C-alpha positions in Angstrom: -19.2 2.7 8.3 -18.5 5.1 5.5 -21.4 6.4 3.4 -21.2 5.9 -0.3 -21.2 9.1 -2.4 -22.6 8.3 -5.9 -19.9 10.6 -7.5 -17.2 8.5 -5.7 -18.6 5.0 -6.2 -15.4 3.9 -7.8 -14.7 0.2 -7.8 -11.0 -0.3 -8.5 -10.0 -3.4 -10.4 -7.5 -4.5 -7.7 -8.7 -3.3 -4.3 -11.7 -4.3 -2.2 -13.9 -1.5 -1.0 -15.4 -1.6 2.5 -18.7 -0.3 1.2 -19.0 -3.1 -1.3 -17.8 -6.2 0.5 -16.3 -5.0 3.9 -12.9 -6.4 2.8 -9.4 -5.2 2.5 -8.0 -7.9 0.3 -5.4 -7.3 -2.4 -5.0 -10.6 -4.3 -2.0 -11.2 -6.6 -2.4 -11.6 -10.3 -2.5 -9.4 -13.4 -4.8 -7.8 -12.3 -5.0 -8.9 -8.7 -8.5 -10.5 -8.3 -11.3 -8.9 -6.3 -12.1 -11.3 -3.5 -15.6 -10.4 -2.7 -16.2 -13.4 -0.4 -13.5 -12.7 2.2 -14.7 -10.2 4.7 -12.1 -8.6 7.1 -12.5 -6.5 10.2 -8.9 -5.3 10.4 -6.9 -3.4 7.9 -4.0 -5.1 6.1 -0.3 -4.3 5.8 1.3 -2.4 3.0 5.1 -2.6 3.2 7.4 0.1 1.8 11.1 -0.9 1.3 14.0 1.4 1.9 15.5 2.7 -1.3 17.2 -0.3 -2.8 20.6 -0.3 -4.6 21.7 -3.8 -3.8 18.9 -6.4 -4.0 20.9 -9.3 -2.6 20.0 -8.8 1.2 16.3 -8.6 0.5 15.1 -12.2 -0.6 15.5 -13.7 2.9 14.1 -10.5 4.5 11.0 -10.5 2.3 10.5 -14.3 2.7 10.6 -14.0 6.4 8.3 -10.9 6.4 5.7 -12.6 4.3 5.7 -15.6 6.6 5.4 -13.5 9.7 2.0 -12.0 9.0 -0.7 -11.1 6.5 0.9 -8.6 4.1 -1.2 -7.3 1.3 1.3 -5.4 -0.8 5.0 -4.5 -1.0 6.2 -1.2 -2.6 9.7 -1.4 -4.0 11.7 1.9 -3.9 15.0 2.4 -5.6 18.4 4.0 -4.8 19.7 2.6 -8.1 19.5 5.1 -10.9 20.2 3.1 -14.0 17.1 1.6 -15.7 18.8 -1.7 -16.0 19.7 -1.8 -12.3 16.1 -1.0 -11.3 14.7 -3.6 -13.7 17.0 -6.3 -12.2 15.8 -5.4 -8.7 12.2 -5.8 -9.7 12.7 -9.0 -11.8 14.4 -10.6 -8.8 12.2 -9.3 -5.9 8.7 -9.1 -7.4 8.4 -12.9 -7.9 9.6 -13.5 -4.3 6.7 -11.3 -3.1 4.1 -12.6 -5.6 4.7 -16.2 -4.8 3.2 -15.4 -1.3 0.0 -14.0 -3.0 1.2 -10.5 -2.3 1.0 -7.7 -4.8 4.3 -6.0 -5.7 4.3 -2.3 -6.8 7.2 -0.1 -7.9 7.7 3.6 -7.1 7.1 6.2 -9.8 7.7 4.3 -13.0 4.7 2.7 -14.7 6.7 1.5 -17.7 9.1 -0.3 -15.4 6.1 -2.0 -13.7 5.0 -3.3 -17.1 8.4 -4.3 -18.3 9.6 -6.1 -15.2 6.4 -7.9 -14.2 5.3 -5.9 -11.2 1.6 -5.6 -10.3 1.5 -1.8 -10.6 2.9 1.5 -9.6 2.7 4.0 -6.8 2.8 7.7 -7.9 3.5 10.6 -5.6 1.0 13.3 -6.2 -2.0 13.9 -8.4 -2.2 15.7 -11.7 -0.3 14.9 -14.9 2.1 12.2 -13.6 -0.8 10.2 -12.0 -3.0 10.6 -15.1 -0.1 9.5 -17.3 0.4 6.3 -15.2 -3.3 5.6 -15.3 -3.2 5.8 -19.1 -0.1 3.7 -19.4 -1.0 0.6 -17.3 -4.8 0.6 -16.6 -6.7 -1.5 -16.8 -5.0 -4.6 -15.5 -2.5 -3.1 -13.1 -2.7 -1.1 -9.8 -2.1 2.6 -9.8 -1.9 4.2 -6.4 -1.4 7.8 -5.3 0.5 9.2 -2.4 2.2 12.4 -1.4 -1.2 13.9 -1.1 -0.8 16.8 1.3 -4.1 18.5 0.7 -7.7 17.3 0.6 -8.1 18.7 -2.9 -5.1 16.6 -4.1 -6.6 13.5 -2.5 -10.0 14.1 -4.1 -8.3 14.8 -7.5 -6.4 11.5 -7.3 -9.5 9.5 -6.4 -11.6 11.1 -9.1 -8.8 10.4 -11.7 -9.1 6.7 -11.0 -6.4 5.9 -8.5 -6.9 2.5 -6.9 -6.0 3.9 -3.5 -4.8 7.0 -1.8 -2.0 7.1 0.8 -1.7 9.6 3.5 1.6 10.2 5.1 5.0 8.7 4.2 7.0 11.9 4.4 7.5 14.5 7.2 3.7 14.9 7.8 2.9 14.7 11.5 1.1 11.7 12.8 -1.9 13.7 14.0 -2.4 15.1 10.5 -2.3 11.7 8.9 -4.9 10.4 11.3 -7.1 13.3 10.6 -6.9 12.9 6.9 -7.5 9.1 7.1 -10.6 9.7 9.3 -12.0 12.3 6.9 -11.5 10.1 3.8 -12.8 6.9 5.4 -16.0 8.6 6.5 -16.9 9.9 3.0 -15.2 8.1 0.1 -15.1 4.6 -1.3 -11.6 4.5 -2.7 -9.4 2.6 -0.2 -7.1 4.7 1.9 -3.7 3.8 3.3 -2.4 5.4 6.5 1.4 5.6 6.9 2.7 4.7 10.4 6.0 6.3 11.3 6.4 3.7 14.1 4.5 0.8 15.5 2.9 2.9 18.2 1.1 4.9 15.5 -0.8 1.9 14.2 -3.7 1.9 16.7 -4.9 5.4 15.9 -4.8 4.7 12.2 -6.9 1.5 12.7 -9.4 3.5 14.7 -9.5 6.2 12.1 -10.7 3.7 9.5 -7.6 3.0 7.3 -8.1 0.2 4.9 -4.4 -0.5 4.9 -1.5 0.4 7.2 1.8 1.3 5.5 5.0 0.5 7.3 8.5 1.4 6.1 11.4 2.1 8.5 9.2 0.9 11.4 9.7 -2.6 10.0 13.0 -2.5 8.0 15.0 -0.5 10.5 13.8 -2.5 13.5 16.9 -3.9 15.3 15.1 -7.1 16.0 14.4 -7.8 12.3 11.5 -7.2 10.0 9.6 -10.4 11.0 9.6 -9.4 14.7 8.3 -6.0 13.9 5.6 -7.4 11.6 4.4 -9.8 14.3 4.0 -6.9 16.6 2.2 -4.9 13.9 -0.2 -7.7 13.2 -1.2 -7.8 16.9 -1.7 -4.0 17.0 -3.9 -4.2 13.9 -6.2 -6.9 15.1 -9.7 -6.0 16.2 -8.7 -6.6 19.8 -4.9 -5.8 19.7 -2.8 -7.5 22.2 0.2 -5.8 23.8 3.3 -6.2 21.7 5.9 -8.3 23.5 
């Protein structure tokens, strides 16, 4: 169990901390509610969509994914460049996610999150962009930080007030992600997300102490479909994971 550092006793508005309630719950709302009475032993899933240009294939995919297992959060990414196109994607897909009690974040654009009804934003990096997002939509919305390639960057993001830090998601090797998650989970209270490049990476991230497991292509590029991949992921994340079929 991680030890609380008084300088890092940050209680985000939207994420449960293991050190406070031994829970990994993100509840939907504005802001998502802290659910202090729902202890969990396993991390929860954080889904990252492929960059979206055409939203039309995604409603059935997301509905099926939400029904397959316990998803905490979906991060929408965009291939569309026009503001109106991105807003349309969020306005259509966010309610489909939220109706399942799942938080919906958007990549990189806090104003879009506010305008289109998302629950918050995910920012790559610390520093001015993260601080600007925190000023723009906190309190009341989630602001998470990823793209944190150094320990100093992760600590700066946590100290600034990010609701979570995410390790991995780019070309960072799996071993480095596991090492960073284990370091963070041992020391700090701010929840951490470990990115799994594939389903086989989940077990080590669970053992390292990740609060959430992020899955992107491992789910959305699975030839069997997202729901089948998520059912396997759920088994691998359980306290006593069963072999995936």
